[in-house]
N, C-alpha and C positions, 0 to 999 in steps of 0.2 A: 458354504462361505469358509474360505480359508482363513483361519485364526492364527497364521504363521506368527508364532510368539518365540522367536529364537532367545536364547539366553541372554540377559542383559550383560553387555560388556563395557569395556572402556571405550570402545568405538561403535558409532552408529552407522555412519556411512561407509561404504566399501566398494569392492569391484563391481562395477556396473552402475552405480549409483553417479548422478551428475553433481557438479558443483553447485552450492546454493545460490550463488549470485550470478544473476544476468545483468550484463551491461550493453548499452548501446551508445556509440558516439562519446566515448570518454574524453576526446578532445575537443568536444564541441564549445563553441565560442559564446553561446547564449548565457546571460546572467542566471537564466533560470537552472536549477538543479532538481531534476524530477526524481521521485521515489515512488515505488509500488510494493507495498508491503504484502499484498495478496495476490500477486501477479500470477503465481503459478498453482498447480495442483499436484505435483509429484509427491510420491511417498516412497521414502527409504525402503529398500528390499527387504531390510531386517523386520520392518513392522508390516509385511504383508498388506492387507486391505484394511487394518486398523479393526477388522471384525465387522465393517459395514458394506453394503451392496454398492456396486459401482454407480446405480441410479442415484444414490445419496451422495457419493463423492464428486459428481459432477455438478451438484446444486451449488447454491451460493454459500452453503455452510463451509464447503471446501476451499473456496476461493472467490475472488471478485470477478464475476462472470464478465467479460468483454473488455476488461481494463487493459489486457496486455496488448491489445491490437491498438487501442488509443493511445497507450503509453509509448509504444514502439514508433507510432506514426507521428505523434506529437514530437518527440526527441528529434526526429528528421527534419521534420518542417521547421522547427525552431532553431536548429544545429545546437541541441542542448543535451546534456549528459544525463541519461537515465540509469538508475541503479534499483534493481528488482529483485524478488525474492521468488525462487523457482518452487520451494516446496509449500505443501498445502498448509494452511492455518490449523488444520487439525492435528498436524504434528507437532508445532509450536507456533503460536501466533505472534509474527514479529512486530505486530503494533500493540502489544500488551506488555506491561511491566511484568518480568519474569516471576515476580511474587504473586502476581495476581492469579486469582482461581481460573479465570478464563485463559491464561497463558496456554495451558494444555488441558483443552475441555473434555471433561468425561460426558457432557450432553451438550449438543449444540441446537439451538432451537428445540425441537423436540425428538432430536435423533440422539440415541445414546452411541457412545464411542467406546465399545469394550476393551479395545487395546490400551486406552488411556486410563483405565481404571486400575488403581492401586499400583502404579509404577514406582520403581524404587528411586531413591535420592540419586543414585548413580546414571539411571536412564535418563531422569529428568535433566540431570547436568549435561549429559551427552547430548540431548537434544539442543540446549541452550547453547553450548560450546561449539557444535559443529554446524549449526543452522542459524540460530539468532545471531551469535557473536559475528561470525564472518561478514553478515549482511551489514550489521551495524558499525563494524569496524571500518567496511569499505566506505560507507557514506562519512563516517568521521575523517578517514584519510582524505577523501575527496575535498571535503570543506577545509581540511587543513591545508592542502596545497593549493587551493583556490585563494585563501585568506592570505596565506604567505606570499602569493604572486599579486596580492592587492586586486584580485578579480572580483567584480561585482557577483555577488551570490544570494538569489533568492531562492528559497526552498518551496517547491509544490509537490504536495503529496497526494497521489491520485488513486482513487478508490472508486467502487461502484456499490450500488445497493439495490435489494431485490424490490420489485413494484409492490408486492403485498407482503405483509409481515404480521403473523397471528392473526390473519383473516382481515386485516384492515389495509385498504388500499392507500398507497402514497402518491400525492399528486405531483410531486416536485419533479422536473425533468432533471434538473442539476441543482447542486448546493455548494456554498462555500462554508467551510468548518474552520473554527479557530478556538482560541483560549484568551491569552491575555493579549497577543498583538493583534490589532484589528485593521491595520493599515492596508495591507493588501487584500485582505477579505472585503473590506468596504468598496475598494475600488473594483474588484471583480464583481461583486454584487450590482454595483451600478451599471457596469456594462454588460452583465447578463440580462439585467431587467430592461436595458435599452433595446436589446434584439428584438423585443415585441412578440414573439412567439413562445415564450418560455415560462413556465411555472418555477420560480427561482426559490430554493430554500436557504434561509439564513439559520445556520446551525441545526438543519433539519436533514435526515431524520435521526441525526446524532449531533453531539456537541463533545468538542475536545477537553479532555481533561487529565490530569496528572495521574489520575487513578485508573482510567480506562484506555489511555493511549501512550505510546512511547515516542514514535518518530518526531512530531511536532514540539512535543514538549523538551527532549532531549537535544535533537538535533537543529530545530528551529529556534524556539525560546532559549534554550541552553546555551547556544552559541550566538545568540543576539542577531539572528538572521530576521529579515522580513520573509514570512511565510503564510502559506495557507493549505488547508486540505480542500480538495474537489472531490465531489461525490457525484456520479452520474447514474441515472436509473437504468437498470440492467436491460430491460426490453428495449432500450433505445440503441443498444451496442452489442447485441447478441450475433450480429453478422458483419462480415468486413465491410460493407457498404456502410453500416451505421457507425462502425469504428472509424472508417476513414472521415465521414462527415463531421463526427465530433472533434476528431484531431484537427481537422482544417478550422474548424469553427474556434477552437480554444487557441489553435496557433495565431490567429488573427486577433483574438481579445487579448491575449497575454502579449502580443507584439504591440498592441495599443496601450495597454497598460505600462509596458517597460518604458515607453516615452514619457510617461506621467510621473514615474518615481522620481524623486529627488536624488541625485547621484549621492548623497551622504547616506541614504537609507541602503543602499545597494551592497555595502561592504561591512561585515560584522566586526 
C-alpha cells in the first residue's frame, strides 16, 4: 500500500488536484439552497491513499454513498442551487467544527487512517484552509447574495447513512435532522410520513448539535434561515435508478412544502 507522505508544506492542493467545491445550477430560482458536505471522496495527490485500501475508501467512511446523484438530480428538478464538497471526509470532515477530534479522523468506525496520525499543525491548517474554508466560504457568499437580493432562502443539507452500523440494522428509509429550528423538519416529517411506504426517522440515526455538526448550526441557525438536514439510507440510493427516484420524490415533497411555508419565514 502506498503510504505517500510528502513533506508537509504550506500548500496541500497542487497540479492535478481538482477544486474542492462542486456547484450545480448557481442561478437556480428555487428558495431551496442545497448543500452536500460529503458529496465526494477525492483525495489530494500529496496524501496518496491515506494509508488505507481502496476497498475502505469507497465505503461510507469515505463519503456519503449515493448522495451525489440525489443532490445533482434534486438541484435540477427544483431549479435549486447546490454547493457540494468533492474531497473525502477522511481528509477533513466539512460537517465538523475544525476543533473537533473527528474533523480529521485517525480512526473511522473501526478503520485506522495512518496518514492522519500525528499530523502537524501546519498540515491541519492546510487542509482547513484549502478544503474546508473554500466550501463554507462559498456557502456564505451564496447566502449573502441571496439575502442582499431579498431572495427567499431555505437551507437543506443532504446526507446519506449506512444501513448497518456496528452490527445494528437501521430501519429508517429517510430522516429529518435538526437542532433548534423545527419549522421545516416538522413539515418534512409530516409529508414523509404521509407517503405511506416509508419508515421515517426523527433526528435518527443522528441529531444535529453544535459540537458534532457545522453546516446547519453555522449556515442555517447562525444566519436565521429555515433549515433541515435530510438523511437517506444508502442501500436505497446506490444506483442511478434509486438516486433518480429519491430525487424525484424529494422534489415533489419539497415543492409541496414550499407552498406551505409562510413568506416571512423564507428570508433570513
